[in-house]
N, CA and C atoms of all chains as a GROMACS GRO file, in nm:
protein
  639
    1MET      N    1  14.093   9.926   7.418
    1MET     CA    2  14.214   9.891   7.344
    1MET      C    3  14.176   9.820   7.214
    2ALA      N    4  14.252   9.849   7.112
    2ALA     CA    5  14.225   9.786   6.983
    2ALA      C    6  14.354   9.775   6.905
    3LYS      N    7  14.356   9.674   6.820
    3LYS     CA    8  14.473   9.660   6.733
    3LYS      C    9  14.474   9.771   6.630
    4LEU      N   10  14.592   9.810   6.588
    4LEU     CA   11  14.605   9.913   6.485
    4LEU      C   12  14.579   9.854   6.347
    5LEU      N   13  14.504   9.923   6.266
    5LEU     CA   14  14.481   9.882   6.128
    5LEU      C   15  14.584   9.947   6.038
    6SER      N   16  14.623   9.875   5.934
    6SER     CA   17  14.728   9.927   5.847
    6SER      C   18  14.674   9.998   5.723
    7ASP      N   19  14.559   9.953   5.670
    7ASP     CA   20  14.510  10.014   5.546
    7ASP      C   21  14.487  10.164   5.563
    8GLU      N   22  14.545  10.241   5.474
    8GLU     CA   23  14.532  10.387   5.470
    8GLU      C   24  14.593  10.455   5.592
    9ASN      N   25  14.666  10.379   5.673
    9ASN     CA   26  14.720  10.434   5.796
    9ASN      C   27  14.872  10.436   5.801
   10TRP      N   28  14.932  10.431   5.684
   10TRP     CA   29  15.077  10.446   5.676
   10TRP      C   30  15.108  10.580   5.610
   11LYS      N   31  15.182  10.661   5.679
   11LYS     CA   32  15.223  10.790   5.624
   11LYS      C   33  15.375  10.789   5.612
   12ILE      N   34  15.425  10.815   5.491
   12ILE     CA   35  15.568  10.819   5.465
   12ILE      C   36  15.602  10.958   5.412
   13THR      N   37  15.696  11.024   5.475
   13THR     CA   38  15.729  11.162   5.440
   13THR      C   39  15.879  11.175   5.420
   14PHE      N   40  15.916  11.256   5.323
   14PHE     CA   41  16.057  11.290   5.304
   14PHE      C   42  16.079  11.435   5.340
   15VAL      N   43  16.178  11.461   5.424
   15VAL     CA   44  16.217  11.598   5.455
   15VAL      C   45  16.368  11.611   5.432
   16PRO      N   46  16.412  11.722   5.375
   16PRO     CA   47  16.556  11.739   5.350
   16PRO      C   48  16.638  11.757   5.478
   17THR      N   49  16.576  11.816   5.581
   17THR     CA   50  16.653  11.844   5.703
   17THR      C   51  16.569  11.819   5.827
   18LEU      N   52  16.635  11.789   5.937
   18LEU     CA   53  16.572  11.782   6.069
   18LEU      C   54  16.673  11.838   6.170
   19SER      N   55  16.622  11.899   6.274
   19SER     CA   56  16.714  11.951   6.375
   19SER      C   57  16.738  11.849   6.486
   20ASP      N   58  16.643  11.758   6.509
   20ASP     CA   59  16.658  11.657   6.614
   20ASP      C   60  16.586  11.531   6.568
   21VAL      N   61  16.660  11.426   6.536
   21VAL     CA   62  16.597  11.307   6.478
   21VAL      C   63  16.509  11.234   6.580
   22SER      N   64  16.536  11.250   6.708
   22SER     CA   65  16.454  11.183   6.808
   22SER      C   66  16.329  11.262   6.844
   23ASN      N   67  16.332  11.391   6.819
   23ASN     CA   68  16.218  11.477   6.847
   23ASN      C   69  16.196  11.576   6.733
   24PRO      N   70  16.156  11.527   6.615
   24PRO     CA   71  16.128  11.620   6.505
   24PRO      C   72  16.007  11.705   6.539
   25THR      N   73  16.004  11.827   6.485
   25THR     CA   74  15.894  11.916   6.518
   25THR      C   75  15.781  11.901   6.416
   26VAL      N   76  15.662  11.943   6.460
   26VAL     CA   77  15.545  11.940   6.373
   26VAL      C   78  15.570  12.019   6.245
   27ALA      N   79  15.628  12.138   6.260
   27ALA     CA   80  15.651  12.224   6.145
   27ALA      C   81  15.748  12.161   6.046
   28GLN      N   82  15.853  12.100   6.096
   28GLN     CA   83  15.951  12.036   6.007
   28GLN      C   84  15.889  11.920   5.930
   29LEU      N   85  15.810  11.838   5.996
   29LEU     CA   86  15.754  11.720   5.928
   29LEU      C   87  15.645  11.761   5.829
   30ASN      N   88  15.562  11.857   5.868
   30ASN     CA   89  15.456  11.897   5.776
   30ASN      C   90  15.509  11.981   5.659
   31ALA      N   91  15.634  12.024   5.667
   31ALA     CA   92  15.697  12.094   5.554
   31ALA      C   93  15.757  11.997   5.454
   32GLY      N   94  15.753  11.869   5.485
   32GLY     CA   95  15.807  11.769   5.392
   32GLY      C   96  15.706  11.729   5.286
   33VAL      N   97  15.746  11.632   5.207
   33VAL     CA   98  15.659  11.582   5.100
   33VAL      C   99  15.611  11.442   5.136
   34ASP      N  100  15.480  11.422   5.132
   34ASP     CA  101  15.424  11.290   5.161
   34ASP      C  102  15.442  11.198   5.041
   35LEU      N  103  15.486  11.077   5.068
   35LEU     CA  104  15.519  10.982   4.961
   35LEU      C  105  15.424  10.864   4.954
   36GLN      N  106  15.334  10.848   5.053
   36GLN     CA  107  15.260  10.722   5.063
   36GLN      C  108  15.171  10.694   4.943
   37CYS      N  109  15.131  10.797   4.870
   37CYS     CA  110  15.050  10.775   4.750
   37CYS      C  111  15.135  10.776   4.623
   38LEU      N  112  15.263  10.797   4.638
   38LEU     CA  113  15.354  10.799   4.523
   38LEU      C  114  15.433  10.670   4.514
   39VAL      N  115  15.422  10.586   4.615
   39VAL     CA  116  15.505  10.467   4.623
   39VAL      C  117  15.415  10.343   4.620
   40ALA      N  118  15.463  10.236   4.556
   40ALA     CA  119  15.386  10.112   4.546
   40ALA      C  120  15.398  10.031   4.674
   41MET      N  121  15.289   9.962   4.708
   41MET     CA  122  15.293   9.874   4.825
   41MET      C  123  15.385   9.755   4.799
   42ASN      N  124  15.382   9.706   4.674
   42ASN     CA  125  15.468   9.591   4.640
   42ASN      C  126  15.615   9.632   4.649
   43ASN      N  127  15.694   9.543   4.704
   43ASN     CA  128  15.840   9.561   4.712
   43ASN      C  129  15.881   9.679   4.800
   44PHE      N  130  15.792   9.720   4.891
   44PHE     CA  131  15.824   9.830   4.983
   44PHE      C  132  15.899   9.773   5.103
   45GLN      N  133  16.011   9.833   5.133
   45GLN     CA  134  16.089   9.790   5.250
   45GLN      C  135  16.151   9.912   5.315
   46LEU      N  136  16.127   9.927   5.446
   46LEU     CA  137  16.185  10.040   5.518
   46LEU      C  138  16.199  10.002   5.665
   47GLY      N  139  16.322   9.990   5.711
   47GLY     CA  140  16.342   9.964   5.852
   47GLY      C  141  16.452   9.864   5.880
   48ALA      N  142  16.464   9.829   6.008
   48ALA     CA  143  16.565   9.733   6.049
   48ALA      C  144  16.524   9.594   6.002
   49THR      N  145  16.622   9.519   5.953
   49THR     CA  146  16.593   9.384   5.906
   49THR      C  147  16.668   9.278   5.984
   50GLY      N  148  16.747   9.320   6.080
   50GLY     CA  149  16.822   9.223   6.159
   50GLY      C  150  16.955   9.280   6.201
   51GLU      N  151  17.049   9.193   6.228
   51GLU     CA  152  17.182   9.241   6.263
   51GLU      C  153  17.284   9.134   6.227
   52ASN      N  154  17.408   9.175   6.222
   52ASN     CA  155  17.516   9.079   6.200
   52ASN      C  156  17.528   8.988   6.322
   53THR      N  157  17.577   8.870   6.298
   53THR     CA  158  17.599   8.774   6.407
   53THR      C  159  17.749   8.759   6.429
   54ILE      N  160  17.790   8.781   6.553
   54ILE     CA  161  17.932   8.772   6.585
   54ILE      C  162  17.958   8.644   6.664
   55ASP      N  163  18.044   8.561   6.612
   55ASP     CA  164  18.086   8.442   6.687
   55ASP      C  165  18.187   8.488   6.794
   56ASP      N  166  18.154   8.468   6.922
   56ASP     CA  167  18.242   8.517   7.028
   56ASP      C  168  18.240   8.424   7.150
   57PRO      N  169  18.280   8.299   7.130
   57PRO     CA  170  18.276   8.205   7.243
   57PRO      C  171  18.391   8.230   7.339
   58ALA      N  172  18.366   8.202   7.466
   58ALA     CA  173  18.474   8.207   7.565
   58ALA      C  174  18.573   8.093   7.539
   59LEU      N  175  18.692   8.110   7.586
   59LEU     CA  176  18.796   8.010   7.564
   59LEU      C  177  18.755   7.874   7.620
   60CYS      N  178  18.679   7.879   7.731
   60CYS     CA  179  18.642   7.754   7.796
   60CYS      C  180  18.513   7.696   7.740
   61SER      N  181  18.446   7.769   7.650
   61SER     CA  182  18.313   7.731   7.608
   61SER      C  183  18.315   7.608   7.516
   62GLY      N  184  18.215   7.524   7.535
   62GLY     CA  185  18.199   7.410   7.447
   62GLY      C  186  18.103   7.437   7.333
   63SER      N  187  18.044   7.555   7.332
   63SER     CA  188  17.950   7.591   7.225
   63SER      C  189  17.995   7.719   7.156
   64ASN      N  190  17.948   7.738   7.036
   64ASN     CA  191  17.986   7.856   6.959
   64ASN      C  192  17.893   7.971   6.995
   65ASP      N  193  17.917   8.033   7.110
   65ASP     CA  194  17.830   8.141   7.155
   65ASP      C  195  17.836   8.258   7.058
   66GLN      N  196  17.722   8.318   7.038
   66GLN     CA  197  17.713   8.429   6.942
   66GLN      C  198  17.653   8.552   7.007
   67ALA      N  199  17.688   8.666   6.953
   67ALA     CA  200  17.637   8.794   7.004
   67ALA      C  201  17.584   8.876   6.888
   68PRO      N  202  17.486   8.963   6.917
   68PRO     CA  203  17.436   9.049   6.810
   68PRO      C  204  17.538   9.155   6.772
   69GLY      N  205  17.559   9.172   6.642
   69GLY     CA  206  17.651   9.274   6.593
   69GLY      C  207  17.575   9.397   6.545
   70LYS      N  208  17.627   9.462   6.446
   70LYS     CA  209  17.568   9.588   6.398
   70LYS      C  210  17.432   9.562   6.333
   71THR      N  211  17.340   9.654   6.359
   71THR     CA  212  17.204   9.642   6.304
   71THR      C  213  17.206   9.670   6.153
   72THR      N  214  17.126   9.594   6.083
   72THR     CA  215  17.114   9.613   5.938
   72THR      C  216  16.982   9.681   5.907
   73PHE      N  217  16.988   9.791   5.832
   73PHE     CA  218  16.867   9.860   5.788
   73PHE      C  219  16.855   9.845   5.637
   74GLU      N  220  16.732   9.841   5.591
   74GLU     CA  221  16.709   9.836   5.446
   74GLU      C  222  16.596   9.933   5.412
   75ALA      N  223  16.614   9.998   5.300
   75ALA     CA  224  16.510  10.086   5.249
   75ALA      C  225  16.512  10.079   5.096
   76SER      N  226  16.408  10.023   5.041
   76SER     CA  227  16.396  10.017   4.896
   76SER      C  228  16.248  10.022   4.860
   77MET      N  229  16.217  10.085   4.753
   77MET     CA  230  16.077  10.103   4.714
   77MET      C  231  16.067  10.140   4.568
   78GLU      N  232  15.945  10.132   4.517
   78GLU     CA  233  15.920  10.166   4.377
   78GLU      C  234  15.822  10.284   4.370
   79PHE      N  235  15.860  10.386   4.298
   79PHE     CA  236  15.778  10.506   4.289
   79PHE      C  237  15.707  10.512   4.154
   80TYR      N  238  15.582  10.558   4.156
   80TYR     CA  239  15.508  10.580   4.032
   80TYR      C  240  15.559  10.705   3.962
   81ARG      N  241  15.548  10.704   3.831
   81ARG     CA  242  15.573  10.824   3.752
   81ARG      C  243  15.440  10.892   3.720
   82PHE      N  244  15.439  11.023   3.702
   82PHE     CA  245  15.317  11.098   3.674
   82PHE      C  246  15.339  11.188   3.552
   83ASP      N  247  15.228  11.215   3.483
   83ASP     CA  248  15.242  11.295   3.361
   83ASP      C  249  15.247  11.445   3.391
   84GLN      N  250  15.208  11.485   3.511
   84GLN     CA  251  15.213  11.626   3.548
   84GLN      C  252  15.334  11.649   3.640
   85ASP      N  253  15.411  11.750   3.605
   85ASP     CA  254  15.534  11.776   3.677
   85ASP      C  255  15.511  11.799   3.827
   86GLU      N  256  15.400  11.867   3.861
   86GLU     CA  257  15.376  11.897   4.002
   86GLU      C  258  15.344  11.772   4.083
   87GLU      N  259  15.303  11.663   4.014
   87GLU     CA  260  15.277  11.537   4.084
   87GLU      C  261  15.398  11.445   4.085
   88ASP      N  262  15.492  11.469   3.996
   88ASP     CA  263  15.607  11.380   3.980
   88ASP      C  264  15.714  11.413   4.083
   89VAL      N  265  15.671  11.426   4.207
   89VAL     CA  266  15.759  11.476   4.314
   89VAL      C  267  15.875  11.380   4.342
   90ALA      N  268  15.846  11.251   4.348
   90ALA     CA  269  15.952  11.155   4.379
   90ALA      C  270  16.059  11.157   4.269
   91TYR      N  271  16.016  11.166   4.145
   91TYR     CA  272  16.112  11.162   4.034
   91TYR      C  273  16.203  11.283   4.035
   92THR      N  274  16.148  11.400   4.067
   92THR     CA  275  16.230  11.520   4.069
   92THR      C  276  16.314  11.532   4.197
   93THR      N  277  16.262  11.478   4.308
   93THR     CA  278  16.338  11.487   4.433
   93THR      C  279  16.452  11.386   4.438
   94PHE      N  280  16.422  11.261   4.402
   94PHE     CA  281  16.523  11.156   4.407
   94PHE      C  282  16.582  11.139   4.267
   95ALA      N  283  16.642  11.245   4.220
   95ALA     CA  284  16.685  11.250   4.080
   95ALA      C  285  16.820  11.184   4.057
   96ASP      N  286  16.893  11.159   4.162
   96ASP     CA  287  17.029  11.107   4.143
   96ASP      C  288  17.072  11.036   4.272
   97LYS      N  289  17.181  10.966   4.265
   97LYS     CA  290  17.236  10.906   4.387
   97LYS      C  291  17.306  11.014   4.469
   98GLY      N  292  17.309  10.992   4.600
   98GLY     CA  293  17.383  11.083   4.687
   98GLY      C  294  17.302  11.198   4.744
   99ILE      N  295  17.169  11.198   4.723
   99ILE     CA  296  17.085  11.305   4.778
   99ILE      C  297  17.044  11.265   4.920
  100GLY      N  298  17.070  11.352   5.015
  100GLY     CA  299  17.045  11.320   5.155
  100GLY      C  300  16.914  11.376   5.206
  101GLY      N  301  16.868  11.318   5.316
  101GLY     CA  302  16.745  11.366   5.380
  101GLY      C  303  16.697  11.264   5.481
  102TYR      N  304  16.570  11.272   5.514
  102TYR     CA  305  16.513  11.185   5.616
  102TYR      C  306  16.380  11.128   5.568
  103LEU      N  307  16.364  10.998   5.585
  103LEU     CA  308  16.234  10.935   5.562
  103LEU      C  309  16.167  10.916   5.697
  104ILE      N  310  16.040  10.956   5.704
  104ILE     CA  311  15.963  10.946   5.828
  104ILE      C  312  15.848  10.847   5.804
  105ARG      N  313  15.826  10.758   5.900
  105ARG     CA  314  15.712  10.666   5.889
  105ARG      C  315  15.623  10.681   6.012
  106ARG      N  316  15.493  10.699   5.987
  106ARG     CA  317  15.396  10.698   6.097
  106ARG      C  318  15.292  10.594   6.065
  107ILE      N  319  15.254  10.514   6.162
  107ILE     CA  320  15.151  10.412   6.142
  107ILE      C  321  15.037  10.437   6.241
  108GLY      N  322  14.920  10.378   6.209
  108GLY     CA  323  14.811  10.379   6.305
  108GLY      C  324  14.721  10.500   6.301
  109LYS      N  325  14.747  10.595   6.211
  109LYS     CA  326  14.661  10.713   6.197
  109LYS      C  327  14.639  10.739   6.048
  110ASP      N  328  14.526  10.798   6.016
  110ASP     CA  329  14.494  10.829   5.877
  110ASP      C  330  14.610  10.904   5.812
  111HIS      N  331  14.652  10.856   5.696
  111HIS     CA  332  14.770  10.916   5.632
  111HIS      C  333  14.744  11.060   5.588
  112ARG      N  334  14.616  11.098   5.575
  112ARG     CA  335  14.585  11.236   5.532
  112ARG      C  336  14.600  11.336   5.647
  113ALA      N  337  14.606  11.287   5.768
  113ALA     CA  338  14.617  11.376   5.884
  113ALA      C  339  14.760  11.428   5.897
  114ASP      N  340  14.770  11.557   5.924
  114ASP     CA  341  14.901  11.617   5.945
  114ASP      C  342  14.966  11.559   6.071
  115TYR      N  343  15.094  11.577   6.079
  115TYR     CA  344  15.165  11.539   6.202
  115TYR      C  345  15.124  11.633   6.315
  116VAL      N  346  15.111  11.577   6.433
  116VAL     CA  347  15.083  11.657   6.552
  116VAL      C  348  15.178  11.615   6.663
  117ALA      N  349  15.193  11.702   6.759
  117ALA     CA  350  15.280  11.671   6.872
  117ALA      C  351  15.230  11.545   6.942
  118GLY      N  352  15.323  11.458   6.977
  118GLY     CA  353  15.289  11.334   7.043
  118GLY      C  354  15.285  11.214   6.951
  119ASP      N  355  15.284  11.236   6.819
  119ASP     CA  356  15.286  11.123   6.725
  119ASP      C  357  15.413  11.041   6.744
  120ASP      N  358  15.396  10.911   6.742
  120ASP     CA  359  15.513  10.821   6.740
  120ASP      C  360  15.553  10.800   6.594
  121VAL      N  361  15.680  10.822   6.562
  121VAL     CA  362  15.728  10.808   6.426
  121VAL      C  363  15.862  10.737   6.426
  122ALA      N  364  15.895  10.682   6.311
  122ALA     CA  365  16.030  10.629   6.289
  122ALA      C  366  16.100  10.724   6.193
  123VAL      N  367  16.222  10.761   6.228
  123VAL     CA  368  16.300  10.856   6.149
  123VAL      C  369  16.424  10.784   6.094
  124TYR      N  370  16.444  10.792   5.963
  124TYR     CA  371  16.559  10.728   5.900
  124TYR      C  372  16.636  10.832   5.820
  125GLN      N  373  16.760  10.854   5.857
  125GLN     CA  374  16.844  10.940   5.772
  125GLN      C  375  16.890  10.857   5.654
  126VAL      N  376  16.872  10.911   5.534
  126VAL     CA  377  16.897  10.832   5.413
  126VAL      C  378  16.982  10.910   5.313
  127ILE      N  379  17.049  10.833   5.230
  127ILE     CA  380  17.115  10.884   5.110
  127ILE      C  381  17.063  10.802   4.994
  128THR      N  382  17.026  10.868   4.887
  128THR     CA  383  16.968  10.793   4.776
  128THR      C  384  17.072  10.712   4.702
  129GLY      N  385  17.027  10.597   4.653
  129GLY     CA  386  17.104  10.522   4.556
  129GLY      C  387  17.066  10.571   4.417
  130THR      N  388  17.109  10.498   4.318
  130THR     CA  389  17.080  10.537   4.180
  130THR      C  390  16.937  10.498   4.143
  131PRO      N  391  16.854  10.592   4.096
  131PRO     CA  392  16.720  10.556   4.050
  131PRO      C  393  16.728  10.461   3.931
  132ARG      N  394  16.643  10.358   3.936
  132ARG     CA  395  16.648  10.256   3.830
  132ARG      C  396  16.513  10.246   3.760
  133PRO      N  397  16.508  10.272   3.630
  133PRO     CA  398  16.382  10.253   3.558
  133PRO      C  399  16.346  10.107   3.555
  134LEU      N  400  16.218  10.078   3.572
  134LEU     CA  401  16.173   9.939   3.570
  134LEU      C  402  16.121   9.901   3.433
  135SER      N  403  16.144   9.778   3.396
  135SER     CA  404  16.095   9.730   3.267
  135SER      C  405  15.942   9.731   3.269
  136PRO      N  406  15.880   9.760   3.155
  136PRO     CA  407  15.734   9.765   3.151
  136PRO      C  408  15.674   9.629   3.185
  137SER      N  409  15.571   9.632   3.271
  137SER     CA  410  15.507   9.507   3.311
  137SER      C  411  15.356   9.513   3.290
  138GLY      N  412  15.310   9.613   3.219
  138GLY     CA  413  15.168   9.623   3.193
  138GLY      C  414  15.094   9.711   3.292
  139GLY      N  415  15.158   9.745   3.400
  139GLY     CA  416  15.093   9.831   3.498
  139GLY      C  417  15.137   9.975   3.482
  140TYR      N  418  15.148  10.044   3.592
  140TYR     CA  419  15.193  10.183   3.589
  140TYR      C  420  15.344  10.189   3.569
  141GLU      N  421  15.386  10.298   3.508
  141GLU     CA  422  15.531  10.322   3.495
  141GLU      C  423  15.587  10.355   3.634
  142LYS      N  424  15.696  10.292   3.666
  142LYS     CA  425  15.759  10.315   3.797
  142LYS      C  426  15.910  10.319   3.784
  143PHE      N  427  15.974  10.372   3.887
  143PHE     CA  428  16.118  10.355   3.899
  143PHE      C  429  16.149  10.304   4.040
  144ALA      N  430  16.253  10.225   4.049
  144ALA     CA  431  16.292  10.166   4.178
  144ALA      C  432  16.407  10.246   4.237
  145LEU      N  433  16.408  10.251   4.370
  145LEU     CA  434  16.513  10.327   4.436
  145LEU      C  435  16.550  10.260   4.568
  146GLY      N  436  16.677  10.243   4.587
  146GLY     CA  437  16.726  10.198   4.716
  146GLY      C  438  16.787  10.314   4.791
  147PHE      N  439  16.759  10.321   4.920
  147PHE     CA  440  16.818  10.426   5.004
  147PHE      C  441  16.922  10.361   5.095
  148TYR      N  442  17.026  10.435   5.125
  148TYR     CA  443  17.127  10.390   5.220
  148TYR      C  444  17.100  10.460   5.353
  149ILE      N  445  17.059  10.381   5.452
  149ILE     CA  446  17.022  10.437   5.582
  149ILE      C  447  17.146  10.461   5.666
  150GLN      N  448  17.153  10.579   5.725
  150GLN     CA  449  17.265  10.619   5.809
  150GLN      C  450  17.223  10.608   5.955
  151GLY      N  451  17.284  10.514   6.026
  151GLY     CA  452  17.242  10.484   6.162
  151GLY      C  453  17.252  10.602   6.257
  152GLY      N  454  17.347  10.691   6.233
  152GLY     CA  455  17.366  10.804   6.324
  152GLY      C  456  17.251  10.902   6.324
  153GLY      N  457  17.172  10.903   6.220
  153GLY     CA  458  17.057  10.994   6.212
  153GLY      C  459  16.926  10.920   6.207
  154THR      N  460  16.923  10.803   6.270
  154THR     CA  461  16.805  10.718   6.264
  154THR      C  462  16.753  10.689   6.404
  155ASP      N  463  16.622  10.700   6.420
  155ASP     CA  464  16.558  10.665   6.548
  155ASP      C  465  16.421  10.608   6.515
  156GLU      N  466  16.404  10.478   6.536
  156GLU     CA  467  16.277  10.413   6.502
  156GLU      C  468  16.171  10.436   6.608
  157ARG      N  469  16.207  10.504   6.717
  157ARG     CA  470  16.108  10.532   6.822
  157ARG      C  471  16.114  10.679   6.859
  158ALA      N  472  16.100  10.761   6.758
  158ALA     CA  473  16.105  10.906   6.780
  158ALA      C  474  15.966  10.957   6.816
  159LYS      N  475  15.962  11.075   6.875
  159LYS     CA  476  15.836  11.137   6.917
  159LYS      C  477  15.831  11.279   6.862
  160VAL      N  478  15.719  11.311   6.796
  160VAL     CA  479  15.702  11.444   6.739
  160VAL      C  480  15.673  11.544   6.850
  161VAL      N  481  15.739  11.661   6.840
  161VAL     CA  482  15.717  11.766   6.939
  161VAL      C  483  15.664  11.892   6.869
  162ALA      N  484  15.606  11.981   6.947
  162ALA     CA  485  15.546  12.103   6.891
  162ALA      C  486  15.655  12.197   6.838
  163MET      N  487  17.212  11.452   3.134
  163MET     CA  488  17.235  11.583   3.196
  163MET      C  489  17.247  11.564   3.347
  164ALA      N  490  17.349  11.625   3.403
  164ALA     CA  491  17.371  11.609   3.547
  164ALA      C  492  17.261  11.681   3.627
  165VAL      N  493  17.230  11.625   3.741
  165VAL     CA  494  17.130  11.686   3.830
  165VAL      C  495  17.197  11.796   3.910
  166GLU      N  496  17.140  11.916   3.904
  166GLU     CA  497  17.197  12.028   3.979
  166GLU      C  498  17.138  12.034   4.119
  167LEU      N  499  17.225  12.021   4.218
  167LEU     CA  500  17.182  12.030   4.357
  167LEU      C  501  17.207  12.171   4.409
  168VAL      N  502  17.114  12.219   4.490
  168VAL     CA  503  17.131  12.353   4.549
  168VAL      C  504  17.127  12.341   4.702
  169ASP      N  505  17.201  12.429   4.767
  169ASP     CA  506  17.199  12.435   4.913
  169ASP      C  507  17.071  12.506   4.957
  170VAL      N  508  16.998  12.443   5.046
  170VAL     CA  509  16.873  12.503   5.094
  170VAL      C  510  16.873  12.504   5.246
  171TRP      N  511  16.784  12.584   5.299
  171TRP     CA  512  16.762  12.576   5.443
  171TRP      C  513  16.614  12.587   5.476
  172ASP      N  514  16.581  12.526   5.588
  172ASP     CA  515  16.446  12.529   5.639
  172ASP      C  516  16.420  12.670   5.693
  173LYS      N  517  16.319  12.736   5.640
  173LYS     CA  518  16.294  12.875   5.678
  173LYS      C  519  16.264  12.890   5.827
  174THR      N  520  16.208  12.786   5.889
  174THR     CA  521  16.170  12.800   6.030
  174THR      C  522  16.286  12.771   6.124
  175THR      N  523  16.374  12.679   6.087
  175THR     CA  524  16.482  12.640   6.178
  175THR      C  525  16.619  12.683   6.130
  176GLY      N  526  16.633  12.710   6.001
  176GLY     CA  527  16.764  12.745   5.947
  176GLY      C  528  16.853  12.627   5.922
  177VAL      N  529  16.804  12.505   5.945
  177VAL     CA  530  16.885  12.386   5.923
  177VAL      C  531  16.905  12.366   5.774
  178LYS      N  532  17.030  12.337   5.736
  178LYS     CA  533  17.064  12.332   5.594
  178LYS      C  534  17.058  12.191   5.538
  179GLY      N  535  17.028  12.183   5.411
  179GLY     CA  536  17.028  12.057   5.339
  179GLY      C  537  17.053  12.084   5.191
  180ARG      N  538  17.033  11.983   5.109
  180ARG     CA  539  17.050  12.000   4.965
  180ARG      C  540  16.933  11.934   4.894
  181LEU      N  541  16.892  11.997   4.785
  181LEU     CA  542  16.783  11.943   4.704
  181LEU      C  543  16.816  11.964   4.556
  182PRO      N  544  16.764  11.875   4.470
  182PRO     CA  545  16.775  11.906   4.327
  182PRO      C  546  16.703  12.036   4.295
  183LYS      N  547  16.762  12.117   4.208
  183LYS     CA  548  16.702  12.247   4.176
  183LYS      C  549  16.558  12.232   4.126
  184ASP      N  550  16.534  12.130   4.045
  184ASP     CA  551  16.400  12.111   3.989
  184ASP      C  552  16.297  12.071   4.095
  185ALA      N  553  16.343  12.021   4.210
  185ALA     CA  554  16.250  11.976   4.314
  185ALA      C  555  16.215  12.086   4.413
  186LEU      N  556  16.284  12.199   4.406
  186LEU     CA  557  16.261  12.306   4.504
  186LEU      C  558  16.116  12.350   4.510
  187LYS      N  559  16.048  12.350   4.396
  187LYS     CA  560  15.909  12.398   4.391
  187LYS      C  561  15.815  12.312   4.476
  188HIS      N  562  15.856  12.189   4.506
  188HIS     CA  563  15.772  12.102   4.586
  188HIS      C  564  15.791  12.126   4.736
  189TYR      N  565  15.884  12.211   4.773
  189TYR     CA  566  15.917  12.233   4.914
  189TYR      C  567  15.909  12.382   4.946
  190PRO      N  568  15.787  12.435   4.960
  190PRO     CA  569  15.773  12.580   4.980
  190PRO      C  570  15.834  12.631   5.110
  191ASN      N  571  15.857  12.541   5.206
  191ASN     CA  572  15.916  12.587   5.332
  191ASN      C  573  16.069  12.592   5.327
  192TYR      N  574  16.124  12.558   5.213
  192TYR     CA  575  16.269  12.563   5.198
  192TYR      C  576  16.307  12.667   5.093
  193SER      N  577  16.418  12.734   5.116
  193SER     CA  578  16.465  12.831   5.018
  193SER      C  579  16.617  12.818   5.006
  194PRO      N  580  16.672  12.862   4.892
  194PRO     CA  581  16.818  12.856   4.877
  194PRO      C  582  16.886  12.939   4.985
  195THR      N  583  16.999  12.892   5.031
  195THR     CA  584  17.075  12.967   5.132
  195THR      C  585  17.130  13.095   5.070
  196PRO      N  586  17.164  13.194   5.151
  196PRO     CA  587  17.225  13.317   5.096
  196PRO      C  588  17.349  13.288   5.011
  197ARG      N  589  17.430  13.192   5.055
  197ARG     CA  590  17.550  13.158   4.979
  197ARG      C  591  17.512  13.101   4.842
  198GLN      N  592  17.408  13.019   4.840
  198GLN     CA  593  17.362  12.964   4.712
  198GLN      C  594  17.311  13.075   4.622
  199LYS      N  595  17.236  13.169   4.680
  199LYS     CA  596  17.184  13.282   4.600
  199LYS      C  597  17.300  13.365   4.544
  200ALA      N  598  17.404  13.382   4.625
  200ALA     CA  599  17.520  13.459   4.578
  200ALA      C  600  17.588  13.387   4.462
  201ARG      N  601  17.601  13.256   4.475
  201ARG     CA  602  17.664  13.179   4.365
  201ARG      C  603  17.581  13.191   4.238
  202ASP      N  604  17.448  13.180   4.254
  202ASP     CA  605  17.361  13.189   4.137
  202ASP      C  606  17.373  13.326   4.072
  203ALA      N  607  17.386  13.432   4.157
  203ALA     CA  608  17.395  13.568   4.103
  203ALA      C  609  17.524  13.586   4.023
  204VAL      N  610  17.633  13.527   4.072
  204VAL     CA  611  17.760  13.538   4.000
  204VAL      C  612  17.751  13.467   3.865
  205VAL      N  613  17.694  13.350   3.866
  205VAL     CA  614  17.681  13.274   3.742
  205VAL      C  615  17.594  13.348   3.642
  206ALA      N  616  17.495  13.422   3.694
  206ALA     CA  617  17.398  13.487   3.606
  206ALA      C  618  17.446  13.621   3.549
  207THR      N  619  17.560  13.673   3.597
  207THR     CA  620  17.606  13.802   3.546
  207THR      C  621  17.643  13.792   3.399
  208PRO      N  622  17.622  13.902   3.323
  208PRO     CA  623  17.644  13.897   3.178
  208PRO      C  624  17.785  13.855   3.136
  209GLN      N  625  17.887  13.900   3.212
  209GLN     CA  626  18.023  13.870   3.169
  209GLN      C  627  18.056  13.722   3.183
  210ASN      N  628  17.971  13.649   3.261
  210ASN     CA  629  17.996  13.505   3.277
  210ASN      C  630  17.918  13.422   3.177
  211LYS      N  631  17.836  13.487   3.097
  211LYS     CA  632  17.760  13.412   2.999
  211LYS      C  633  17.841  13.402   2.868
  212GLU      N  634  17.830  13.291   2.803
  212GLU     CA  635  17.899  13.273   2.676
  212GLU      C  636  17.838  13.362   2.569
  213SER      N  637  17.925  13.425   2.490
  213SER     CA  638  17.874  13.513   2.384
  213SER      C  639  17.841  13.432   2.260
   0.00000   0.00000   0.00000
């Protein structure tokens, strides 16, 4: 047994469609576009961040008992721009708000390896927000993008099938 | 300029989605749906082009 290493072991993929969010197929995932080398590590956020808190004490209760409410998901990241059109995949794919699809995250395996049956992945159904150009900061040109995660098409414990 | 979205489907499963037209080249496993192709053909006919 060993702990999972994170460096070079995060694979992020965008696919326009999936037939089963809990059991995406190898063919569907490998037909998507890998984003892990197009997106900056800084300011990367993808996944559940908590939930609403509902105050719901019993009438007889002397304390303000609380219950977990709806889960909150967040997805925001910054994509690099490229001078060659064939590399500028994120810019051409996430060209406007309202574009739907699925973000897939796999950890613990080399990001260059294709998806195979049995991989544990997180699947997030997303709709793009408005792409935002970032002010120059001396580094690479980037644009920021927030995604709106749709809970009905999201499974953070999905399993890839053949 | 507005981004043109096209209806596409996964060639292996037939599941439909939408992509920006300019991004289609990055997704070789996806192609425009027959309905999208029909719409494009209508738009491309000579009588629909401005003289």
